[in-house]
C-alpha positions as CSV (number, residue, x, y, z in Angstrom):
1,M,108.0,91.1,101.7
2,T,105.0,90.6,104.1
3,S,105.4,88.1,106.8
4,T,102.5,86.2,108.5
5,L,102.5,84.5,111.8
6,L,100.1,81.6,112.3
7,T,99.8,81.0,116.0
8,G,97.4,79.1,118.2
9,I,98.2,75.9,116.4
10,G,97.1,73.0,118.5
11,S,99.1,70.4,116.6
12,L,101.5,71.1,113.7
13,V,102.4,68.3,111.3
14,T,105.8,69.2,109.8
15,N,106.9,65.9,108.3
16,D,110.3,66.7,109.6
17,P,111.6,63.7,111.8
18,A,113.9,66.1,113.6
19,H,110.8,67.0,115.6
20,G,110.2,63.4,116.5
21,G,108.6,60.6,114.5
22,P,107.9,60.7,110.8
23,L,105.2,63.4,111.2
24,G,107.5,65.7,113.2
25,L,104.5,66.8,115.4
26,I,104.8,70.1,117.4
27,E,102.1,70.8,119.9
28,D,101.1,74.4,120.8
29,A,103.0,75.5,117.7
30,A,103.4,78.5,115.4
31,L,104.8,79.1,112.0
32,V,105.9,82.2,110.0
33,I,105.3,82.6,106.3
34,E,107.4,85.1,104.3
35,G,106.3,85.5,100.7
36,E,105.7,82.0,99.2
37,R,107.8,80.1,101.8
38,I,107.9,78.9,105.3
39,A,110.4,81.0,107.2
40,W,110.1,79.6,110.8
41,I,108.4,76.8,112.7
42,G,108.4,76.0,116.4
43,P,106.6,76.4,119.8
44,A,104.2,79.3,120.0
45,S,106.1,80.6,123.1
46,A,109.2,81.2,120.9
47,A,107.4,82.7,117.9
48,P,109.1,85.8,116.3
49,D,107.3,88.9,115.3
50,A,105.6,89.2,111.9
51,D,103.7,91.8,109.9
52,V,100.4,90.0,110.2
53,R,99.2,87.7,113.0
54,H,96.6,84.9,112.3
55,D,95.4,82.9,115.3
56,V,94.0,79.5,114.2
57,G,92.3,78.9,117.6
58,G,93.8,75.5,118.6
59,R,93.2,73.9,115.2
60,A,95.5,71.4,113.6
61,V,97.8,72.5,110.7
62,L,99.4,70.2,108.2
63,P,101.0,70.3,104.8
64,G,98.7,70.5,101.8
65,F,97.9,67.2,100.2
66,V,100.0,66.1,97.2
67,D,97.8,64.2,94.8
68,S,100.3,62.5,92.5
69,H,97.9,60.5,90.3
70,S,94.7,61.8,88.6
71,H,93.0,61.9,85.2
72,L,91.2,65.3,85.0
73,V,91.2,66.2,81.3
74,F,88.0,64.4,80.2
75,A,84.4,64.9,79.1
76,G,81.3,62.8,79.7
77,D,79.8,60.8,82.5
78,R,79.9,57.1,83.3
79,T,77.1,56.9,85.8
80,R,75.4,54.0,84.0
81,E,78.7,52.0,84.1
82,F,79.2,52.7,87.8
83,N,75.5,51.7,88.5
84,A,75.9,48.5,86.6
85,R,79.2,47.6,88.2
86,M,77.7,48.2,91.7
87,S,74.9,45.9,90.6
88,G,77.4,43.1,89.8
89,R,79.3,43.8,86.6
90,R,83.1,43.6,86.9
91,Y,85.3,46.6,86.0
92,E,87.6,46.1,82.9
93,A,90.0,48.6,81.3
94,G,87.8,48.8,78.2
95,G,85.4,51.2,79.8
96,I,87.9,53.9,79.1
97,R,86.7,53.9,75.5
98,T,83.5,55.6,76.5
99,T,85.3,58.6,77.9
100,V,87.6,58.7,74.9
101,A,84.6,59.2,72.6
102,A,83.2,62.0,74.8
103,T,86.6,63.7,75.2
104,R,87.3,63.7,71.5
105,A,83.9,65.3,70.8
106,A,84.4,68.1,73.5
107,S,85.7,71.5,72.8
108,D,88.8,72.9,74.5
109,A,86.6,75.2,76.5
110,E,84.5,72.3,77.8
111,L,87.6,70.3,78.7
112,E,89.3,73.2,80.5
113,A,86.1,74.1,82.4
114,N,85.8,70.5,83.7
115,L,89.5,70.4,84.6
116,V,89.3,73.6,86.6
117,R,86.2,72.5,88.4
118,H,87.9,69.3,89.6
119,L,91.1,71.1,90.6
120,A,88.9,73.5,92.7
121,E,87.2,70.5,94.3
122,G,90.5,69.1,95.4
123,L,91.8,72.5,96.6
124,R,88.8,72.9,98.9
125,Q,89.6,69.6,100.4
126,G,93.3,70.4,101.1
127,T,95.0,69.4,97.8
128,T,97.6,72.0,97.0
129,T,99.8,70.0,94.5
130,Q,98.0,68.1,91.7
131,E,99.4,65.8,89.1
132,T,97.1,65.0,86.1
133,K,97.4,63.0,82.9
134,S,96.2,62.9,79.3
135,G,94.9,59.5,78.1
136,Y,91.3,60.2,77.0
137,G,92.2,61.5,73.5
138,L,94.4,58.8,72.0
139,T,95.1,60.8,68.8
140,V,98.0,63.1,68.3
141,D,95.9,66.2,68.4
142,D,93.7,65.2,71.3
143,E,96.5,64.1,73.5
144,S,98.6,67.2,72.8
145,R,95.6,69.5,73.5
146,A,94.8,67.7,76.7
147,L,98.4,68.2,78.0
148,A,98.5,71.8,76.8
149,L,95.3,72.5,78.8
150,A,96.6,70.7,81.9
151,A,99.9,72.6,81.7
152,R,98.0,75.9,82.1
153,H,96.9,74.9,85.6
154,T,99.5,72.5,87.1
155,D,103.2,71.9,86.8
156,E,102.7,68.1,87.2
157,V,101.6,67.0,83.8
158,T,101.9,63.4,82.5
159,Y,101.7,62.0,79.0
160,L,99.5,58.9,79.0
161,G,98.9,58.2,75.3
162,A,99.4,54.6,76.4
163,H,96.2,54.4,78.5
164,I,94.6,51.9,76.2
165,V,95.1,51.0,72.5
166,A,93.0,53.5,70.6
167,P,89.8,52.0,69.2
168,E,90.8,52.5,65.6
169,Y,94.0,50.5,66.2
170,A,92.3,47.6,68.0
171,D,93.5,45.2,65.3
172,D,97.0,46.6,65.0
173,P,98.4,47.5,68.5
174,A,101.9,47.6,67.2
175,A,101.0,50.5,65.0
176,Y,99.5,52.3,67.9
177,V,102.6,51.8,70.0
178,A,104.6,53.2,67.0
179,L,102.3,56.3,67.1
180,V,102.6,56.7,70.8
181,T,106.4,56.5,70.7
182,G,106.7,58.6,67.5
183,P,104.4,61.5,66.3
184,M,102.3,61.6,69.4
185,L,105.3,61.8,71.7
186,D,106.8,64.5,69.5
187,A,103.6,66.6,69.9
188,C,103.1,65.9,73.6
189,A,106.6,65.9,75.2
190,P,106.9,69.8,75.2
191,H,103.8,70.0,77.5
192,A,104.7,67.2,80.0
193,R,107.1,66.3,82.7
194,W,106.2,62.6,83.0
195,V,105.4,59.6,80.7
196,D,103.1,56.9,81.9
197,V,101.7,53.6,80.6
198,F,98.8,51.3,81.7
199,C,100.8,48.0,81.9
200,E,97.9,45.6,82.3
201,K,95.9,42.9,80.6
202,G,93.6,44.7,78.1
203,A,96.0,47.6,77.8
204,F,99.8,47.2,77.2
205,D,102.1,44.2,77.9
206,G,105.6,44.4,79.4
207,D,107.4,44.7,76.1
208,Q,105.0,47.4,74.8
209,A,105.3,49.3,78.1
210,R,109.1,49.2,78.0
211,A,109.2,50.6,74.5
212,I,106.8,53.5,75.5
213,L,108.6,54.4,78.7
214,T,112.1,54.3,77.2
215,A,111.0,56.4,74.2
216,G,109.5,59.0,76.7
217,A,112.7,58.9,78.8
218,A,114.8,59.6,75.7
219,R,112.7,62.8,75.2
220,G,113.4,63.9,78.8
221,L,110.1,62.6,80.4
222,T,110.5,60.6,83.7
223,P,108.6,57.3,83.8
224,R,105.6,56.5,86.0
225,V,103.7,53.2,85.6
226,H,100.1,52.0,86.1
227,A,101.3,48.7,87.6
228,N,99.6,45.5,88.9
229,Q,96.1,47.0,89.3
230,L,93.9,44.3,88.0
231,T,96.2,41.3,87.9
232,Y,99.8,40.2,88.7
233,G,102.1,41.4,86.0
234,P,105.4,42.9,85.0
235,G,104.5,46.6,85.7
236,V,106.2,46.9,89.2
237,Q,109.4,45.2,88.1
238,L,109.5,47.3,85.0
239,A,109.0,50.5,87.0
240,V,111.9,49.6,89.3
241,E,114.2,48.6,86.5
242,L,113.6,51.8,84.6
243,G,113.9,54.0,87.7
244,A,110.3,55.2,87.5
245,A,109.3,57.8,90.1
246,S,106.3,55.7,91.0
247,A,104.5,52.4,90.4
248,D,100.8,53.2,90.9
249,H,98.0,50.9,92.1
250,C,100.2,48.0,93.3
251,T,97.2,45.9,94.2
252,H,98.5,42.5,93.1
253,L,102.1,42.1,94.3
254,T,104.4,39.1,94.6
255,G,107.0,38.9,97.3
256,E,109.6,39.8,94.7
257,D,107.6,42.9,93.7
258,V,107.5,44.1,97.3
259,A,111.2,43.5,97.8
260,A,112.0,45.4,94.6
261,L,110.0,48.4,95.7
262,A,111.6,48.4,99.1
263,A,115.1,48.3,97.7
264,S,114.4,51.1,95.2
265,D,113.6,54.8,95.0
266,T,110.3,54.0,93.2
267,V,107.3,55.0,95.3
268,A,104.4,52.6,95.6
269,T,101.4,54.9,95.1
270,L,98.2,53.4,96.4
271,L,94.8,54.5,95.0
272,P,92.0,53.2,97.3
273,G,89.3,55.2,95.5
274,A,89.7,52.7,92.6
275,E,89.2,49.7,94.9
276,F,86.2,51.4,96.6
277,S,84.6,52.2,93.2
278,T,85.2,48.8,91.7
279,R,84.7,46.6,94.7
280,A,88.1,45.1,94.1
281,E,90.7,43.7,96.4
282,W,92.4,46.4,98.6
283,P,96.1,47.0,98.2
284,D,98.1,45.7,101.2
285,A,99.7,48.9,102.5
286,R,100.9,47.2,105.7
287,R,102.9,44.7,103.7
288,L,104.7,47.4,101.8
289,L,105.3,49.6,104.8
290,D,106.7,46.7,106.9
291,A,109.1,45.8,104.0
292,G,110.4,49.4,104.0
293,A,108.8,50.6,100.7
294,T,107.9,54.3,100.4
295,V,104.1,54.6,100.0
296,A,102.0,57.5,98.6
297,L,98.3,57.9,98.6
298,S,96.4,59.6,95.8
299,T,92.9,59.8,94.5
300,D,93.2,58.4,90.9
301,C,90.3,60.9,90.2
302,N,88.8,59.7,86.9
303,P,85.3,59.3,85.5
304,G,85.3,55.6,85.3
305,S,87.0,53.7,88.2
306,S,87.6,56.4,90.9
307,Y,85.5,59.5,90.6
308,T,86.6,61.3,93.7
309,S,88.8,64.3,94.1
310,S,88.8,63.9,97.9
311,M,92.2,63.0,99.5
312,P,90.5,63.0,103.0
313,F,88.2,60.2,101.7
314,C,91.1,58.2,100.3
315,L,93.0,58.7,103.5
316,A,90.1,57.3,105.6
317,L,89.8,54.3,103.3
318,A,93.6,53.6,103.7
319,V,93.2,53.5,107.5
320,R,90.1,51.5,107.5
321,D,90.8,48.9,104.8
322,M,94.5,48.9,103.9
323,G,96.2,48.5,107.2
324,M,97.7,52.0,107.6
325,T,97.8,54.0,110.8
326,P,96.3,57.6,110.7
327,D,99.9,58.9,111.0
328,E,101.1,56.8,108.1
329,A,98.2,57.8,105.9
330,V,98.7,61.5,106.5
331,W,102.4,61.2,105.7
332,S,101.7,59.2,102.5
333,A,99.1,61.7,101.4
334,T,101.6,64.6,101.8
335,A,105.3,63.7,102.0
336,G,104.7,60.4,100.2
337,G,103.0,62.2,97.3
338,A,105.9,64.7,97.1
339,R,108.3,61.8,96.8
340,A,106.3,60.3,94.1
341,L,106.6,63.6,92.2
342,R,110.3,64.0,93.2
343,R,109.5,67.3,94.9
344,T,111.3,68.6,97.9
345,D,109.5,71.9,98.1
346,V,106.0,70.5,99.0
347,G,104.6,67.9,101.3
348,A,106.3,69.3,104.4
349,L,106.2,72.4,106.6
350,T,109.8,73.3,107.1
351,P,111.8,76.4,106.6
352,G,112.3,77.0,102.9
353,A,109.4,74.8,101.8
354,R,106.6,76.3,99.9
355,A,103.9,77.6,102.2
356,D,101.2,75.1,101.2
357,L,99.1,74.1,104.2
358,Q,95.7,73.3,105.4
359,I,94.0,74.3,108.7
360,L,91.5,71.8,110.0
361,D,88.4,72.4,112.0
362,A,89.7,69.8,114.4
363,P,92.6,69.6,116.9
364,S,94.4,66.7,115.3
365,H,95.2,65.2,111.8
366,V,93.8,61.9,113.2
367,H,90.3,63.3,112.7
368,F,90.5,62.6,108.9
369,A,90.1,58.9,109.8
370,Y,88.2,59.4,113.1
371,R,85.5,61.5,111.4
372,P,85.3,60.2,107.8
373,G,83.2,62.1,105.3
374,V,83.1,65.3,107.5
375,P,84.3,68.5,105.7
376,L,87.2,69.2,108.1
377,V,89.3,71.5,106.0
378,E,88.7,75.0,107.3
379,E,91.4,77.0,105.3
380,V,93.8,76.2,102.5
381,W,96.9,78.2,101.9
382,R,99.0,77.8,98.7
383,S,102.3,79.6,98.1
384,G,101.7,81.7,101.2
385,V,98.2,82.9,100.1
386,R,94.9,81.9,101.6
387,V,93.1,80.4,98.6
388,S,90.1,78.5,100.2
C-alpha cells in the first residue's frame, strides 16, 4: 500500500478537539495518507517517512466539504422564475411543478449527465461527500429512476417523493400520500438510505409528513425533514420526535423548536443559498449555536430556490448574514454535515478517517469568508486520490 506525506501545511483543520478548539488546528503541520485513509497527523517536524512526499507550500488543508442537502436529479431551467422573483415576485413551493414537468420528459441519459455535471462542480469547490434527493418525478417510475441514477454516483441518496403533491393528485392529496407510502416507497426504498418530506404550507402538513416518515422508517430509511423554511410549522418538532438525522432549513423557529433541537441528536441544517436566492429571512445560526444545537451548512442545490453547488459561497453567506464565525462555518460545512449524514468517516482529518481533503491557495480556512467568491480550492483529494 502506497503512503503519501503531505507536508508544508501552514494550517491544518482536523476537527479533532484534542488539538485545541472545535477545529483542532495544527500549525506547520503534516499528514500521512495510506490507501484511502489518514494514517497520521501532527507537526511537520515529527512527520514519519512515506513513499511519496507532497509539499503544499504553506497552504491551508482542511477536510472535504460534506454537503448533506441537495436536489441534483432534475432537468430544465428556471431562469425566468428567478428573474421574476428578483424583480419582486415571492417564492412559493409551487414552482417545483415546472421542474417536475421537465424531469419527467427527460431521458435517463440527460438526467444522469446533469447530475454528473453538478457533482463535478461541487467537487472542484471542495465537496467530497454529497447527499442528493429525488423529488422531481413524483410518479413511481420517475422517482425510482431518479434514485437509481443517483445511487450510481453517491452513497447518500434520499427518497423525496413527498416534495410536493403531484399535479395529477392536486384534488386528492390523501391518495398521493397513499402512493408515496405504498407503491412508490416499495420501488424507491432499495435505492435510498434516507426518507424526506417537505413539511410546509403548500406541500405536506404535519399529519401527512408523519405518515410518510414513519412508513419510510418501517422500510429501513432514516428520516430527514424539510422543516420550517417558509413559515412556522410542525416540521422541527416532528423531526426531533421521530429521531430524524436532520431538520433542514430551520428559518422560522420558536423558542421551543430551538430547545428541542439543542436537546436532541437532530442536526439543524441551514441552507443560506435558499435565502440568498429568494430574498427571504436568514436563519439565525447564532441562536441555535448559543443554545447548544448542532448546526450543519449545505447548498440546497436545486434549479428553483438555490441554484448553487458552491459550499464556499454558502459558508461566506453564513458568516456575513447568519451570525456564524469563520471557524463555526467551516466546522458546520465539514463535521456538521457529517453528523447530519450520521457519518464518522468523513468531515474530519484524523487517523482512520477517509482521506478526503482540500488544499487551499491560501494560508488559512478563514479566507473562505475573507475572500468571498474567489476560487481558493487548489487541490481536492478523495479517498486518498487527488481528483481535482
